[in-house]
DRENRODREN-987249 format. One line per 4 residues: number of its first residue (from 0); their letters; for each residue x, y, z of N, C-alpha, C. Coordinates in nm, 2 decimals, decimal comma, always signed. Example, Ala and Ser with C-alpha at 12.3 -4.5 7.8 and 13.67 -1.06 7.14 Angstrom:
// residues 2
0> AS> +1,32 -0,57 +0,78 +1,23 -0,45 +0,78 +1,32 -0,33 +0,78  +1,28 -0,22 +0,71 +1,37 -0,11 +0,71 +1,29 +0,00 +0,79
//
This chain:
// residues 192
0> XXXX> +2,00 -3,42 +0,04 +1,94 -3,35 -0,07 +1,81 -3,41 -0,09  +1,71 -3,33 -0,11 +1,58 -3,36 -0,12 +1,54 -3,34 -0,28  +1,50 -3,45 -0,35 +1,46 -3,45 -0,48 +1,32 -3,48 -0,50  +1,24 -3,39 -0,55 +1,10 -3,40 -0,57 +1,06 -3,42 -0,71
4> XXXX> +0,98 -3,54 -0,74 +0,94 -3,55 -0,88 +0,78 -3,52 -0,87  +0,75 -3,43 -0,95 +0,61 -3,38 -0,95 +0,54 -3,48 -1,06  +0,42 -3,54 -0,99 +0,35 -3,63 -1,09 +0,20 -3,58 -1,07  +0,11 -3,63 -1,17 -0,02 -3,59 -1,18 -0,10 -3,71 -1,25
8> XXXX> -0,23 -3,70 -1,25 -0,32 -3,78 -1,33 -0,27 -3,80 -1,48  -0,25 -3,91 -1,52 -0,22 -3,94 -1,66 -0,07 -3,89 -1,69  +0,03 -3,89 -1,58 +0,16 -3,87 -1,60 +0,22 -3,99 -1,68  +0,32 -3,97 -1,77 +0,39 -4,07 -1,85 +0,47 -4,16 -1,74
12> XXXX> +0,46 -4,28 -1,74 +0,51 -4,36 -1,64 +0,67 -4,35 -1,63  +0,73 -4,38 -1,74 +0,87 -4,37 -1,75 +0,93 -4,23 -1,71  +0,84 -4,13 -1,74 +0,90 -4,00 -1,71 +0,93 -3,98 -1,56  +0,85 -4,05 -1,48 +0,89 -4,04 -1,33 +0,96 -4,16 -1,29
16> XXXX> +0,92 -4,28 -1,33 +0,99 -4,41 -1,28 +1,14 -4,42 -1,32  +1,17 -4,37 -1,44 +1,31 -4,37 -1,48 +1,39 -4,28 -1,39  +1,36 -4,15 -1,38 +1,43 -4,07 -1,29 +1,44 -4,12 -1,15  +1,32 -4,17 -1,10 +1,32 -4,22 -0,96 +1,42 -4,33 -0,95
20> XXXX> +1,43 -4,42 -1,05 +1,52 -4,54 -1,04 +1,67 -4,49 -1,03  +1,69 -4,38 -1,12 +1,82 -4,34 -1,12 +1,86 -4,28 -0,98  +1,77 -4,18 -0,93 +1,82 -4,13 -0,81 +1,81 -4,22 -0,69  +1,72 -4,32 -0,69 +1,72 -4,41 -0,58 +1,84 -4,51 -0,58
24> XXXX> +1,88 -4,54 -0,71 +2,00 -4,63 -0,72 +2,12 -4,53 -0,68  +2,13 -4,42 -0,71 +2,24 -4,33 -0,67 +2,24 -4,33 -0,52  +2,14 -4,32 -0,45 +2,13 -4,32 -0,31 +2,19 -4,44 -0,26  +2,15 -4,56 -0,31 +2,20 -4,69 -0,27 +2,34 -4,73 -0,29
28> XXXX> +2,39 -4,64 -0,39 +2,55 -4,67 -0,43 +2,63 -4,57 -0,37  +2,58 -4,46 -0,30 +2,68 -4,36 -0,24 +2,62 -4,23 -0,20  +2,52 -4,19 -0,27 +2,46 -4,07 -0,23 +2,37 -4,08 -0,12  +2,42 -4,12 +0,00 +2,35 -4,16 +0,12 +2,25 -4,07 +0,17
32> XXXX> +2,27 -3,94 +0,15 +2,18 -3,82 +0,21 +2,08 -3,79 +0,12  +2,07 -3,85 +0,00 +1,96 -3,81 -0,09 +1,84 -3,88 -0,06  +1,74 -3,81 -0,07 +1,59 -3,85 -0,05 +1,52 -3,83 -0,18  +1,45 -3,91 -0,23 +1,37 -3,88 -0,36 +1,22 -3,92 -0,33
36> XXXX> +1,13 -3,84 -0,37 +0,99 -3,87 -0,35 +0,91 -3,81 -0,46  +0,79 -3,87 -0,47 +0,69 -3,83 -0,57 +0,60 -3,73 -0,49  +0,57 -3,61 -0,56 +0,49 -3,50 -0,51 +0,38 -3,49 -0,59  +0,26 -3,48 -0,55 +0,14 -3,45 -0,62 +0,06 -3,33 -0,57
40> XXXX> -0,04 -3,28 -0,65 -0,11 -3,16 -0,59 -0,18 -3,21 -0,46  -0,25 -3,31 -0,45 -0,33 -3,36 -0,35 -0,28 -3,48 -0,29  -0,32 -3,52 -0,17 -0,28 -3,65 -0,11 -0,38 -3,76 -0,15  -0,37 -3,81 -0,27 -0,48 -3,91 -0,32 -0,40 -3,99 -0,43
44> XXXX> -0,42 -4,12 -0,43 -0,37 -4,20 -0,54 -0,42 -4,15 -0,68  -0,32 -4,18 -0,77 -0,33 -4,12 -0,91 -0,33 -4,23 -1,00  -0,38 -4,21 -1,12 -0,37 -4,31 -1,23 -0,27 -4,26 -1,33  -0,15 -4,32 -1,35 -0,07 -4,26 -1,46 -0,10 -4,33 -1,59
48> XXXX> -0,05 -4,28 -1,70 -0,08 -4,34 -1,83 -0,07 -4,48 -1,84  -0,16 -4,54 -1,91 -0,16 -4,69 -1,92 -0,23 -4,74 -1,79  -0,28 -4,66 -1,70 -0,36 -4,73 -1,59 -0,29 -4,76 -1,46  -0,15 -4,73 -1,47 -0,08 -4,76 -1,35 -0,09 -4,67 -1,22
52> XXXX> -0,14 -4,73 -1,11 -0,19 -4,66 -1,00 -0,06 -4,63 -0,91  -0,06 -4,49 -0,88 +0,06 -4,45 -0,80 +0,01 -4,38 -0,68  +0,08 -4,40 -0,57 +0,04 -4,32 -0,45 +0,16 -4,22 -0,41  +0,16 -4,10 -0,43 +0,25 -4,00 -0,40 +0,31 -4,01 -0,26
56> XXXX> +0,43 -3,97 -0,25 +0,49 -3,96 -0,11 +0,43 -3,84 -0,03  +0,42 -3,73 -0,12 +0,39 -3,59 -0,07 +0,28 -3,53 -0,14  +0,23 -3,41 -0,09 +0,14 -3,33 -0,16 +0,20 -3,19 -0,16  +0,14 -3,09 -0,22 +0,20 -2,96 -0,23 +0,22 -2,89 -0,10
60> XXXX> +0,16 -2,93 +0,00 +0,17 -2,86 +0,14 +0,26 -2,93 +0,24  +0,29 -3,05 +0,21 +0,36 -3,13 +0,32 +0,50 -3,19 +0,27  +0,55 -3,15 +0,16 +0,68 -3,22 +0,12 +0,80 -3,15 +0,19  +0,93 -3,20 +0,19 +1,03 -3,14 +0,25 +1,09 -3,03 +0,16
64> XXXX> +1,16 -2,93 +0,20 +1,23 -2,84 +0,11 +1,30 -2,90 +0,00  +1,27 -2,86 -0,11 +1,32 -2,94 -0,24 +1,46 -2,87 -0,28  +1,57 -2,95 -0,30 +1,69 -2,91 -0,36 +1,67 -2,92 -0,52  +1,60 -3,02 -0,56 +1,58 -3,05 -0,70 +1,43 -3,08 -0,72
68> XXXX> +1,38 -3,00 -0,83 +1,24 -3,02 -0,86 +1,23 -3,08 -1,01  +1,18 -3,19 -1,03 +1,17 -3,25 -1,16 +1,02 -3,26 -1,20  +0,98 -3,20 -1,31 +0,83 -3,21 -1,34 +0,82 -3,30 -1,46  +0,74 -3,39 -1,45 +0,71 -3,50 -1,57 +0,62 -3,45 -1,66
72> XXXX> +0,62 -3,53 -1,77 +0,53 -3,51 -1,87 +0,40 -3,61 -1,88  +0,32 -3,60 -1,97 +0,21 -3,69 -1,98 +0,09 -3,60 -2,03  -0,02 -3,62 -1,99 -0,15 -3,55 -2,03 -0,15 -3,42 -1,94  -0,08 -3,32 -1,97 -0,03 -3,22 -1,90 -0,12 -3,08 -1,90
76> XXXX> -0,23 -3,10 -1,98 -0,31 -2,97 -2,01 -0,38 -2,92 -1,89  -0,43 -3,00 -1,80 -0,50 -2,95 -1,68 -0,40 -2,89 -1,58  -0,27 -2,95 -1,58 -0,16 -2,88 -1,50 -0,13 -2,75 -1,54  -0,13 -2,73 -1,68 -0,08 -2,60 -1,73 -0,19 -2,49 -1,70
80> XXXX> -0,32 -2,53 -1,68 -0,43 -2,43 -1,65 -0,46 -2,43 -1,49  -0,38 -2,50 -1,42 -0,40 -2,49 -1,27 -0,32 -2,40 -1,20  -0,37 -2,29 -1,16 -0,29 -2,19 -1,09 -0,23 -2,22 -0,96  -0,29 -2,33 -0,89 -0,21 -2,38 -0,77 -0,09 -2,45 -0,81
84> XXXX> -0,09 -2,52 -0,91 +0,02 -2,59 -0,95 +0,13 -2,50 -1,00  +0,09 -2,41 -1,08 +0,19 -2,31 -1,15 +0,25 -2,23 -1,04  +0,17 -2,18 -0,96 +0,23 -2,10 -0,84 +0,33 -2,18 -0,75  +0,29 -2,31 -0,73 +0,38 -2,40 -0,64 +0,51 -2,42 -0,72
88> XXXX> +0,50 -2,44 -0,85 +0,63 -2,46 -0,94 +0,71 -2,34 -0,92  +0,65 -2,21 -0,93 +0,74 -2,09 -0,92 +0,80 -2,08 -0,78  +0,72 -2,10 -0,67 +0,77 -2,11 -0,54 +0,89 -2,20 -0,52  +0,87 -2,32 -0,57 +0,98 -2,42 -0,55 +1,10 -2,39 -0,62
92> XXXX> +1,08 -2,33 -0,75 +1,20 -2,29 -0,83 +1,30 -2,17 -0,75  +1,23 -2,10 -0,68 +1,30 -1,99 -0,62 +1,39 -2,04 -0,51  +1,36 -2,17 -0,47 +1,47 -2,22 -0,37 +1,55 -2,35 -0,43  +1,51 -2,40 -0,53 +1,59 -2,53 -0,58 +1,74 -2,48 -0,64
96> XXXX> +1,81 -2,59 -0,63 +1,96 -2,59 -0,70 +1,94 -2,59 -0,85  +1,83 -2,68 -0,87 +1,81 -2,73 -1,01 +1,66 -2,77 -1,04  +1,61 -2,71 -1,15 +1,47 -2,74 -1,19 +1,48 -2,81 -1,32  +1,40 -2,92 -1,33 +1,41 -2,99 -1,45 +1,27 -3,04 -1,50
100> XXXX> +1,27 -3,08 -1,63 +1,15 -3,14 -1,68 +1,18 -3,25 -1,77  +1,08 -3,36 -1,78 +1,10 -3,46 -1,87 +0,99 -3,45 -1,96  +1,01 -3,46 -2,10 +0,91 -3,47 -2,20 +0,83 -3,34 -2,18  +0,70 -3,35 -2,19 +0,59 -3,24 -2,19 +0,59 -3,17 -2,06
104> XXXX> +0,67 -3,21 -1,95 +0,67 -3,13 -1,84 +0,73 -2,99 -1,87  +0,79 -2,98 -1,98 +0,85 -2,84 -2,02 +0,73 -2,73 -2,04  +0,61 -2,80 -2,07 +0,50 -2,69 -2,08 +0,47 -2,63 -1,95  +0,47 -2,71 -1,84 +0,44 -2,65 -1,70 +0,55 -2,56 -1,67
108> XXXX> +0,68 -2,60 -1,68 +0,79 -2,49 -1,66 +0,77 -2,36 -1,73  +0,74 -2,38 -1,86 +0,72 -2,27 -1,94 +0,60 -2,17 -1,91  +0,49 -2,26 -1,87 +0,38 -2,17 -1,82 +0,41 -2,08 -1,70  +0,50 -2,15 -1,61 +0,55 -2,08 -1,49 +0,64 -1,96 -1,52
112> XXXX> +0,68 -1,95 -1,65 +0,77 -1,84 -1,69 +0,90 -1,86 -1,66  +0,94 -1,99 -1,62 +1,09 -2,02 -1,59 +1,17 -2,04 -1,72  +1,13 -2,07 -1,83 +1,20 -2,10 -1,94 +1,22 -1,99 -2,05  +1,15 -1,87 -2,02 +1,16 -1,76 -2,11 +1,32 -1,73 -2,16
116> XXXX> +1,34 -1,73 -2,27 +1,47 -1,69 -2,32 +1,56 -1,80 -2,33  +1,52 -1,92 -2,28 +1,62 -2,04 -2,26 +1,60 -2,14 -2,37  +1,71 -2,22 -2,39 +1,71 -2,33 -2,48 +1,64 -2,45 -2,41  +1,54 -2,51 -2,47 +1,48 -2,62 -2,42 +1,44 -2,72 -2,52
120> XXXX> +1,41 -2,83 -2,46 +1,36 -2,95 -2,55 +1,24 -3,01 -2,49  +1,17 -3,09 -2,57 +1,05 -3,17 -2,52 +1,05 -3,28 -2,63  +0,94 -3,37 -2,61 +0,92 -3,48 -2,69 +0,90 -3,42 -2,83  +0,96 -3,49 -2,93 +0,97 -3,45 -3,07 +0,83 -3,42 -3,13
124> XXXX> +0,73 -3,48 -3,07 +0,60 -3,48 -3,12 +0,53 -3,34 -3,08  +0,59 -3,28 -2,97 +0,53 -3,17 -2,91 +0,62 -3,03 -2,93  +0,73 -3,06 -3,00 +0,81 -2,93 -3,02 +0,75 -2,82 -3,08  +0,66 -2,83 -3,19 +0,60 -2,74 -3,26 +0,49 -2,66 -3,16
128> XXXX> +0,42 -2,74 -3,09 +0,33 -2,69 -2,99 +0,38 -2,61 -2,89  +0,49 -2,65 -2,84 +0,58 -2,58 -2,73 +0,62 -2,44 -2,79  +0,68 -2,45 -2,92 +0,72 -2,32 -2,98 +0,60 -2,22 -3,00  +0,49 -2,27 -3,06 +0,39 -2,18 -3,07 +0,33 -2,13 -2,94
132> XXXX> +0,32 -2,22 -2,85 +0,25 -2,17 -2,72 +0,33 -2,07 -2,64  +0,47 -2,09 -2,65 +0,56 -2,01 -2,57 +0,67 -1,96 -2,67  +0,64 -1,84 -2,73 +0,74 -1,81 -2,84 +0,87 -1,75 -2,77  +0,87 -1,72 -2,64 +1,01 -1,67 -2,59 +1,10 -1,79 -2,56
136> XXXX> +1,07 -1,91 -2,60 +1,16 -2,02 -2,57 +1,24 -2,05 -2,70  +1,35 -2,11 -2,68 +1,42 -2,14 -2,80 +1,43 -2,30 -2,79  +1,33 -2,35 -2,88 +1,32 -2,50 -2,87 +1,41 -2,57 -2,98  +1,49 -2,64 -2,92 +1,59 -2,71 -2,99 +1,56 -2,86 -3,02
140> XXXX> +1,63 -2,93 -3,12 +1,59 -3,06 -3,16 +1,73 -3,14 -3,16  +1,71 -3,27 -3,17 +1,84 -3,35 -3,19 +1,92 -3,37 -3,05  +1,88 -3,35 -2,95 +1,94 -3,36 -2,82 +1,86 -3,45 -2,73  +1,93 -3,53 -2,63 +1,85 -3,61 -2,54 +1,79 -3,51 -2,43
144> XXXX> +1,88 -3,41 -2,39 +1,85 -3,32 -2,29 +1,92 -3,19 -2,31  +1,88 -3,08 -2,26 +1,94 -2,96 -2,29 +1,95 -2,88 -2,13  +2,06 -2,82 -2,11 +2,07 -2,74 -2,00 +2,09 -2,59 -2,03  +2,02 -2,51 -1,96 +2,04 -2,37 -1,97 +2,02 -2,31 -1,83
148> XXXX> +2,14 -2,27 -1,77 +2,15 -2,22 -1,63 +2,13 -2,34 -1,53  +2,03 -2,32 -1,43 +1,99 -2,43 -1,34 +1,89 -2,51 -1,40  +1,84 -2,50 -1,53 +1,72 -2,57 -1,58 +1,78 -2,67 -1,68  +1,72 -2,79 -1,66 +1,75 -2,90 -1,77 +1,61 -2,95 -1,81
152> XXXX> +1,61 -2,97 -1,94 +1,49 -3,03 -2,00 +1,52 -3,15 -2,08  +1,44 -3,25 -2,08 +1,47 -3,36 -2,17 +1,37 -3,38 -2,27  +1,41 -3,46 -2,38 +1,32 -3,49 -2,49 +1,23 -3,60 -2,42  +1,16 -3,68 -2,51 +1,07 -3,76 -2,46 +1,11 -3,88 -2,39
156> XXXX> +1,02 -3,91 -2,27 +1,02 -4,02 -2,20 +1,15 -4,08 -2,16  +1,21 -4,18 -2,24 +1,33 -4,23 -2,19 +1,45 -4,15 -2,17  +1,45 -4,02 -2,25 +1,56 -3,93 -2,23 +1,57 -3,87 -2,09  +1,46 -3,87 -2,02 +1,46 -3,84 -1,88 +1,56 -3,92 -1,80
160> XXXX> +1,60 -4,04 -1,84 +1,69 -4,12 -1,76 +1,83 -4,07 -1,79  +1,85 -4,03 -1,92 +1,98 -3,97 -1,96 +2,01 -3,83 -1,88  +1,90 -3,75 -1,88 +1,91 -3,63 -1,80 +1,94 -3,65 -1,65  +1,87 -3,75 -1,59 +1,88 -3,77 -1,45 +2,01 -3,82 -1,42
164> XXXX> +2,07 -3,90 -1,50 +2,21 -3,95 -1,49 +2,31 -3,82 -1,49  +2,27 -3,73 -1,58 +2,36 -3,61 -1,58 +2,35 -3,54 -1,45  +2,23 -3,52 -1,40 +2,20 -3,46 -1,27 +2,28 -3,53 -1,16  +2,29 -3,66 -1,15 +2,38 -3,74 -1,06 +2,52 -3,69 -1,08
168> XXXX> +2,57 -3,67 -1,19 +2,70 -3,64 -1,22 +2,72 -3,50 -1,18  +2,64 -3,40 -1,20 +2,64 -3,27 -1,16 +2,63 -3,25 -1,00  +2,55 -3,32 -0,94 +2,51 -3,31 -0,80 +2,61 -3,39 -0,71  +2,66 -3,49 -0,76 +2,75 -3,60 -0,67 +2,87 -3,61 -0,76
172> XXXX> +2,88 -3,69 -0,85 +3,01 -3,71 -0,93 +2,98 -3,80 -1,06  +3,07 -3,78 -1,15 +3,06 -3,86 -1,27 +3,07 -4,01 -1,25  +3,16 -4,03 -1,16 +3,19 -4,17 -1,12 +3,05 -4,24 -1,07  +2,98 -4,16 -0,99 +2,86 -4,23 -0,93 +2,76 -4,24 -1,04
176> XXXX> +2,74 -4,13 -1,13 +2,66 -4,16 -1,26 +2,69 -4,28 -1,34  +2,82 -4,29 -1,36 +2,86 -4,42 -1,44 +2,82 -4,55 -1,37  +2,84 -4,55 -1,23 +2,81 -4,66 -1,15 +2,66 -4,70 -1,15  +2,58 -4,58 -1,15 +2,44 -4,60 -1,15 +2,39 -4,65 -1,29
180> XXXX> +2,45 -4,61 -1,40 +2,41 -4,66 -1,53 +2,45 -4,80 -1,54  +2,57 -4,85 -1,49 +2,60 -4,98 -1,50 +2,51 -5,06 -1,42  +2,47 -5,02 -1,28 +2,39 -5,10 -1,22 +2,25 -5,12 -1,27  +2,20 -5,01 -1,34 +2,07 -5,02 -1,42 +2,09 -5,10 -1,55
184> XXXX> +2,21 -5,14 -1,59 +2,23 -5,20 -1,71 +2,18 -5,11 -1,82  +2,22 -4,99 -1,81 +2,15 -4,88 -1,90 +2,28 -4,81 -1,98  +2,27 -4,79 -2,11 +2,37 -4,72 -2,19 +2,34 -4,57 -2,18  +2,41 -4,50 -2,10 +2,39 -4,36 -2,08 +2,43 -4,28 -2,21
188> XXXX> +2,33 -4,21 -2,28 +2,34 -4,14 -2,38 +2,37 -3,99 -2,35  +2,48 -3,96 -2,36 +2,53 -3,80 -2,32 +2,53 -3,72 -2,45  +2,50 -3,59 -2,43 +2,50 -3,51 -2,55 +2,57 -3,37 -2,53  +2,63 -3,36 -2,41 +2,72 -3,24 -2,38 +2,86 -3,28 -2,34
//
């Protein structure tokens, strides 16, 4: 199974690092066939929020076929207005088993039209903006993450870890998700 985490300039560090840790730990503890990688628009190093330098594994034209696409949040405004990115997200969604977002990554999925009529969540600070910008969405609060069909969206930053653990449970087993949380010394906050 190929899991692609879409990153970009000024992406929120824990939005991609948390899920990456969950999925790579799952691979180490039993999901042997899983591959997880960072995908960016171009094949160049990026600066995440806070100045962390990251080197993506893939770019839009050379990644493996994705089973799971996870889009992270951060300073997302250029991503939402980039037709290449939005078209790519739509193309990937047509073949993924699951499409997910962390934090303000929901804006990118919403711009691609994937969340219309669906329950979603984002960072508490951005909920009103998401509702105003995309009225067809049903933005909820008070949850760590929300599932609607094959789509999962999480609240801000650390909530992406909880959602990713749920994805491990869904795509492999709850036992593995619990072992991953224990290995990470993380208290898994479930809300469904």
